[in-house]
C-alpha positions in Angstrom: 97.5 104.9 108.4 94.6 104.0 110.8 91.3 105.6 109.9 90.7 107.3 113.5 90.8 110.1 113.7 89.8 111.0 109.9 91.9 114.0 110.0 94.8 112.5 111.6 98.0 112.1 109.5 99.9 110.3 111.3 100.7 107.8 114.6 102.2 109.0 117.1 103.4 107.5 120.9 104.2 109.5 124.0 107.3 107.8 126.5 108.0 110.2 129.2 111.8 109.4 131.1 110.8 107.5 134.3 107.7 105.6 133.5 108.9 102.2 134.4 111.4 101.0 136.7 114.6 98.9 135.6 112.9 96.2 137.2 109.7 96.4 135.4 111.7 96.5 132.0 113.4 93.1 132.5 110.2 91.5 133.5 108.5 93.2 130.0 111.8 91.9 128.3 111.3 88.3 130.0 107.8 88.4 128.4 108.6 89.5 125.0 111.5 86.9 124.6 108.9 84.4 125.9 106.5 85.7 123.2 109.1 85.6 120.4 109.7 82.1 121.1 106.2 80.8 121.0 105.5 82.9 117.8 108.7 80.8 116.0 108.1 78.6 113.7 109.9 76.5 110.8 109.8 79.0 107.7 108.3 77.7 104.1 111.0 79.0 101.7 109.8 81.4 99.1 111.8 81.4 96.6 114.4 83.9 95.1 112.7 86.8 92.9 113.5 85.5 89.4 114.6 88.6 87.6 117.8 90.3 86.1 116.5 93.5 87.4 117.0 94.6 90.3 113.2 94.8 91.9 113.6 97.4 93.9 113.9 100.1 91.2 111.2 98.8 89.5 107.5 100.2 89.9 104.9 99.3 93.1 101.4 98.4 92.8 99.9 99.7 95.9 96.7 96.7 97.1 94.3 96.7 99.6 93.8 93.2 99.5 90.4 93.0 101.0 89.5 95.1 98.0 91.5 93.4 95.1 90.1 89.7 94.2 87.7 87.6 95.9 88.3 84.2 95.2 85.5 82.2 97.2 82.5 84.3 96.7 82.3 85.8 100.1 82.5 89.7 98.7 85.9 89.4 100.3 89.0 89.9 98.7 91.7 87.8 99.8 95.3 86.2 99.4 94.1 83.8 96.6 92.5 86.0 94.5 95.5 88.0 94.7 97.5 85.3 93.3 95.7 84.5 90.6 96.4 88.0 89.3 99.7 88.0 89.5 99.9 87.4 85.9 98.0 90.7 85.4 100.3 92.4 87.5 103.5 90.8 85.8 102.2 92.0 82.5 101.6 95.3 83.6 105.2 95.7 84.2 104.8 95.6 88.0 108.0 94.7 89.9 107.0 95.1 93.5 103.7 95.0 95.5 102.8 96.8 98.8 99.9 95.1 100.7 98.2 96.8 103.2 97.8 95.3 106.8 97.2 91.7 106.2 97.2 90.7 109.9 94.3 89.8 112.2 92.8 93.3 113.5 90.1 95.0 115.2 89.0 97.0 112.8 89.3 94.0 110.1 88.2 96.5 107.2 91.5 98.7 107.0 93.8 97.0 109.1 95.9 99.3 110.9 94.5 97.9 114.6 96.5 95.2 114.7 95.8 92.2 117.1 98.3 90.2 115.9 101.4 90.9 114.8 102.1 87.2 113.2 99.2 86.0 111.9 97.2 86.1 108.6 93.4 87.9 108.5 91.3 85.0 108.3 89.4 86.7 106.0 91.7 86.7 103.7 93.1 83.6 103.9 95.6 81.3 105.7 99.9 81.4 106.6 99.8 78.9 103.6 98.1 80.9 101.6 100.5 83.8 101.9 103.6 81.8 101.2 102.0 80.4 98.1 101.7 84.2 97.4 105.3 84.9 98.1 106.3 81.6 95.8 104.0 82.8 92.6 105.0 86.6 93.3 108.9 85.4 93.4 108.5 83.2 90.2 107.2 86.6 87.9 109.9 88.6 89.4 107.7 90.5 91.8 109.0 91.3 95.1 106.6 91.8 98.1 106.3 94.1 101.4 103.7 94.6 103.7 102.6 97.4 105.8 103.8 97.2 109.5 102.1 99.4 112.3 104.8 100.0 115.0 103.5 102.6 116.6 100.4 101.4 118.0 98.3 98.1 118.8 94.4 97.6 118.9 92.8 98.0 122.0 91.6 94.6 121.9 95.1 93.2 121.4 95.7 90.4 124.2 99.0 92.7 125.6 96.8 95.6 125.9 94.2 93.8 127.6 96.7 92.7 129.6 98.2 95.8 130.6 94.8 97.8 131.1 93.5 95.2 133.5 96.2 94.8 135.8 98.6 97.7 136.7 101.3 95.3 137.9 101.2 93.2 134.5 104.7 92.4 133.2 103.0 94.4 130.1 101.9 97.5 131.6 105.0 99.4 130.5 104.3 97.9 127.0 102.0 101.0 126.6 102.3 104.6 127.8 100.5 105.6 131.0 99.8 108.4 133.2 97.9 109.2 136.6 96.4 111.7 136.5 96.1 112.7 132.9 99.1 115.2 131.9 97.6 118.8 130.6 98.1 120.9 127.5 98.2 118.1 125.4 96.0 118.9 121.6 96.6 116.5 118.5 94.6 117.4 115.5 92.6 119.2 118.0 91.9 116.2 120.2 93.2 115.3 123.8 94.9 112.0 123.4 95.1 110.9 126.9 92.1 108.0 127.6 90.6 107.0 130.8 90.7 103.3 131.3 88.3 101.7 133.3 91.1 100.3 136.1 92.7 103.1 136.6 95.1 105.4 134.7 94.8 107.2 131.5 96.6 105.8 128.2 97.9 107.6 125.2 96.5 106.8 121.8 97.3 109.3 119.0 94.7 107.8 116.9 92.1 107.6 119.6 90.9 104.9 122.1 90.9 102.0 119.8 94.5 102.2 119.4 96.6 102.6 122.3 100.1 103.9 121.1 103.5 101.4 122.5 106.1 102.5 124.5 108.8 102.6 121.7 111.3 104.4 124.7 111.0 100.4 126.5 113.4 98.0 124.9 111.4 94.6 125.0 108.7 96.7 123.0 111.6 97.2 120.3 112.8 93.9 120.6 109.1 92.7 120.1 109.0 94.7 117.2 112.3 93.3 115.6 111.3 89.7 116.2 108.0 90.2 114.6 109.5 91.5 111.7 112.3 88.7 111.7 109.6 86.5 111.9 108.2 87.7 108.6 111.2 88.2 106.7 112.3 84.6 107.4 109.1 83.1 105.5 111.0 85.3 102.4 109.1 88.3 102.5 110.8 91.2 100.6 110.4 94.4 103.0 107.8 96.9 105.0 106.3 99.8 104.8 106.6 101.5 107.9 103.7 103.3 109.1 103.7 106.7 110.6 107.5 106.7 111.6 107.9 110.7 112.6 105.6 110.4 115.7 107.3 106.7 117.5 108.8 108.7 120.3 107.3 112.1 121.7 108.7 114.1 124.2 106.2 116.4 125.2 103.2 118.2 124.1 105.1 120.8 122.1 107.6 118.2 120.8 105.5 115.3 119.5 106.5 115.3 115.9 109.6 113.8 114.3 112.0 113.9 117.2 115.6 112.5 117.0 114.6 109.8 118.8 112.3 108.6 115.8 114.6 108.9 113.5 117.5 106.7 115.3 114.6 103.8 115.7 113.7 104.2 112.3 117.2 103.5 110.9 117.7 100.3 113.0 114.5 99.2 112.0 115.7 99.7 108.5 118.9 97.8 109.1 117.3 95.3 110.3 115.1 94.9 107.0 118.2 95.1 104.7 120.3 92.5 106.9 118.9 90.2 104.2 119.9 91.2 100.7 117.6 92.6 98.2 115.3 93.6 100.8 113.3 97.2 100.7 111.9 99.6 103.7 110.0 102.6 102.8 108.5 104.9 104.9 105.4 106.9 105.7 106.9 110.2 106.9 103.9 112.9 106.6 106.7 115.3 108.6 109.9 115.7 106.4 109.6 112.9 104.3 113.1 113.7 102.1 114.6 113.6 105.3 113.4 110.2 106.0 114.2 108.9 102.5 118.3 109.8 103.5 120.2 106.3 103.7 121.2 106.7 107.3 117.4 107.0 108.2 114.5 104.9 106.3 116.7 104.8 103.1 112.9 106.2 101.1 110.1 107.8 101.6 106.5 108.8 100.4 106.7 112.1 98.8 104.2 113.7 100.3 103.2 117.0 98.6 104.8 116.5 95.3 101.6 114.4 94.0 99.3 117.6 94.6 101.9 119.3 92.6 102.1 116.8 89.6 98.2 116.6 89.6 98.0 120.8 89.2 100.7 120.8 86.4 98.6 118.1 84.7 96.0 120.8 84.9 98.3 123.1 83.1 99.1 125.3 86.4 102.5 127.0 86.1 103.7 127.7 89.3 102.8 123.8 89.6 104.9 122.8 86.4 108.0 124.7 88.3 107.7 123.0 91.4 107.2 119.6 89.7 110.8 120.5 87.8 112.5 121.9 90.7 111.5 118.9 93.6 114.5 116.3 92.4 117.1 119.4 92.3 117.3 118.4 96.4 115.2 115.3 97.1 116.6 111.8 97.4 116.4 110.0 94.1 114.9 107.4 96.5 111.8 109.3 96.8 108.4 107.0 96.5 106.3 108.9 94.3 102.8 108.6 93.6 99.5 110.5 92.4 96.9 109.3 95.4 97.1 106.1 98.2 94.4 104.3 100.4 94.3 107.9 102.7 91.7 110.8 101.8 94.3 113.1 103.0 96.5 112.3 100.2 93.7 113.0 97.6 90.9 111.9 95.9 91.4 109.1 93.3 93.2 110.9 90.2 90.0 110.0 88.0 87.7 112.3 90.4 90.3 114.9 90.6 90.5 115.0 86.9 86.6 115.6 86.6 85.8 119.5 85.3 89.2 119.5 83.2 89.1 119.6 79.5 89.8 116.4 78.0 90.3 114.9 81.5 91.7 111.3 80.3 95.0 113.4 78.1 95.5 115.3 81.6 95.2 111.6 83.7 97.9 110.1 81.4 100.1 113.2 81.7 99.5 113.1 85.4 101.4 109.5 85.1 103.7 110.5 82.9 105.6 113.1 85.0 105.8 110.6 87.9 106.4 107.7 85.8 109.3 109.2 84.4 110.3 111.5 86.9 113.3 110.3 89.3 111.6 107.7 92.3 110.0 104.8 92.8 106.3 105.1 91.9 103.5 103.6 93.7 100.6 103.2 92.0 97.2 102.7 93.7 95.2 99.8 92.9 92.5 101.0 89.9 94.7 104.2 89.2 96.1 102.3 85.9 92.3 102.0 84.7 91.0 105.3 85.6 88.8 104.0 88.7 86.5 106.4 90.3 85.8 106.5 93.8 82.7 105.4 95.2 80.7 108.4 96.2 78.5 108.6 99.5 81.0 107.0 101.7 82.5 108.2 104.7 86.6 109.0 105.2 88.9 107.2 103.4 86.2 104.0 102.2 85.7 105.7 98.7 89.2 105.1 98.2 89.2 101.4 99.0 86.4 100.0 96.7 86.4 96.7 95.2 88.7 96.8 92.3 87.4 97.2 88.5 88.1 94.2 86.3 84.8 93.3 84.1 81.6 95.4 83.1 79.6 92.6 84.5 77.3 93.0 88.1 80.2 92.2 90.3 83.1 94.1 88.3 84.9 90.8 88.1 85.6 91.1 91.6 84.1 88.1 93.0 83.1 84.5 91.1 79.5 84.5 89.2 76.5 84.5 90.9 75.7 80.9 92.8 73.9 80.2 95.7 76.8 80.7 98.4 78.3 83.6 96.6 77.8 87.3 98.4 77.7 90.6 97.2 81.1 92.7 97.3 81.5 94.2 100.5 81.7 97.7 99.3 79.8 99.6 96.4 81.5 98.8 93.3 83.1 102.0 90.9 80.7 104.0 89.7 82.7 103.6 86.0 83.2 100.2 86.2 81.3 99.8 83.1 84.0 101.6 80.8 87.0 101.9 83.1 87.9 98.0 83.7 90.8 96.2 82.7 88.9 93.9 80.2 87.7 96.8 78.3 90.7 98.8 78.5 93.1 95.9 77.8 91.3 96.2 74.2 91.7 99.4 73.4 94.7 100.9 72.4 94.2 104.0 73.2 93.2 103.5 77.1 94.6 104.5 80.3 95.8 100.9 81.1 97.6 100.6 77.7 99.4 103.9 78.4 100.2 103.1 81.9 101.7 99.5 80.0 103.7 101.7 77.7 105.3 104.0 80.6 106.5 101.1 82.5 107.6 99.5 79.8 109.7 102.5 79.3 110.8 102.4 82.4 112.0 98.4 82.4 113.6 98.7 78.8 115.9 101.8 79.9 118.1 102.0 82.9 118.4 105.7 82.7 114.8 106.2 83.7 114.8 103.9 86.7 118.7 104.5 88.1 119.6 107.5 85.9 120.6 111.1 87.3 118.1 114.1 86.6 120.0 116.8 84.6 118.3 119.8 82.8 115.2 120.3 84.3 113.5 123.3 82.0 110.4 125.1 82.2 109.2 126.7 79.2 105.9 128.4 79.0 103.8 125.3 79.5 106.1 123.0 78.4 108.5 120.6 81.4 111.9 119.0 80.0 114.1 116.9 81.5 117.0 114.5 80.6 117.5 111.3 83.2 121.5 109.9 82.4 123.0 106.4 83.3 126.2 105.6 82.3 126.2 106.2 78.4 122.5 106.2 78.2 120.6 109.5 77.9 116.9 109.6 77.9 114.8 113.2 77.3 111.8 113.4 78.3 109.3 116.6 77.0 105.5 117.2 78.2 103.7 119.7 76.8 100.4 120.6 79.7 99.2 123.6 77.7 96.4 123.2 75.3 98.0 125.2 72.6 101.0 123.2 70.3 104.0 124.6 71.8 108.1 124.5 70.8 110.6 123.6 72.6 114.3 124.7 72.1 117.3 122.4 72.4 119.6 124.6 72.4 121.9 123.1 75.5 122.5 120.1 73.6 125.6 119.5 71.7 125.5 120.3 67.9 125.0 117.0 66.0 123.2 115.6 68.7 120.9 113.0 67.5 117.3 112.1 68.9 115.5 108.3 68.6 111.8 108.5 69.6 111.1 106.1 72.2 107.6 107.5 72.5 105.5 107.7 70.5 107.8 105.1 69.0 109.6 105.8 65.9 112.1 104.4 63.9 114.1 107.5 62.5 116.6 109.1 64.2 116.0 113.2 64.6 118.9 116.1 64.7 118.3 118.4 67.8 116.3 121.1 66.2 113.4 122.9 67.9 110.6 120.2 68.8 107.3 120.6 67.9 104.4 119.5 71.0 101.2 118.7 70.5 98.6 120.0 72.6 98.7 118.2 75.9 101.4 115.5 74.7 104.5 113.4 75.2 107.4 112.9 73.9 110.6 110.6 74.6 113.8 110.5 72.8 116.7 108.6 73.7 120.0 111.3 72.7 123.3 110.1 71.1 126.0 112.7 71.6 128.7 113.1 69.4 132.2 111.6 70.7 134.1 114.1 69.1 
């Protein structure tokens, strides 16, 4: 999501009927078509994803390119640096990566104030670098999706610059204007209408720097469709659609999750999936389960669930029950997470676990919960090593620091010091000396190796990626559930308590046997009560008698 305002949870667009005449709409549509033709370029085939499994059913890594890997020493992460780290992602067990905005933007740092929907941010590299990233990712069986910001552009976008300068511009009705500004509006404590020096007031949910598109104008929708096709034709595997419940507003009261927004979301999803093995996921803080429906977006982030998972890992009984109940009704296509790039979704997991007894163990239990339950997990870069947020920064910045690769002075983020190198663009994580990828890879009990074990379980057992959700039970501070796919059944038991616990298995058929998957074991066990150590995880494959 955009940075403005810090408290904002989504982007919005006001569109009032009668804003544009039919003649204006036709003029704008012609401008969109002309722009689309000018932007079209020969596609560079990125190759098909080389994987036996459907990459969309695996696990994703959310990556802030600026903060991932600097390849040239300028202190800023880039596409070539990310390409250099694909082997790490493959070894971890990742099947998809979501890139925060990589197009040119006015805010440059975070990328949600777009100035060009069909280009690459110069600090990140070139289009050729992006195409090479796609090719290399696909060779490793990894799909790539990118953020797409539909709701608004930057005020510096050429279309808005022309619209703001000239009331007769063909782009005037690409944005939302009123004169005088309407009254009664309050979105997150602010009036979203802003005066324009050349006359009129424009609508901008996230503040003056990001004017909202008029998505009732067919020319605007056509422009976004053409821009999406531009990337899909290059071999991109899909999009994360930003703030979709707020694409259309009807008035000062009905501005959140309107039927028109859901319909537009469905149309964009259908475009994305018109090519095989493409994926769309939506940011929908309003009614995420509704947006995960196949008739809207197909997948959406499970906002709110992450809070319950983390509280469950801290041993809170009500949260354990909430986690057990969530997928009784939620679509199994929900995109799950523990945190992301926005502070409203919570601090980095490491910071949230501080002050707890045995925080590293609780950290692992939170990870196991969302990686083994239904849903499509999205790991936020650095989460897999226990990377902490950077103190002393404002807004979302503590969450968006350079990745901790090594314990050296630049954390392995930038090349070693040389006369031409610059310091990383932002301070490094305060725990990088112990919580970096290199150090953790050498410790069999590290957070990194635990994540690898969980992702290996997911990748080896279809029940954990495609399976149904069955028999969720809470017994004290123990959560147990089953995942089923075809003939495969997997039992997961998690003890969030600090005391040893006994789990009854009375619901299993007599004669059922259990094969330990985690911790690994060779011997089959009989289905008798299980003893779980404090703060522990046990995973079993079930074999039910045929008679």
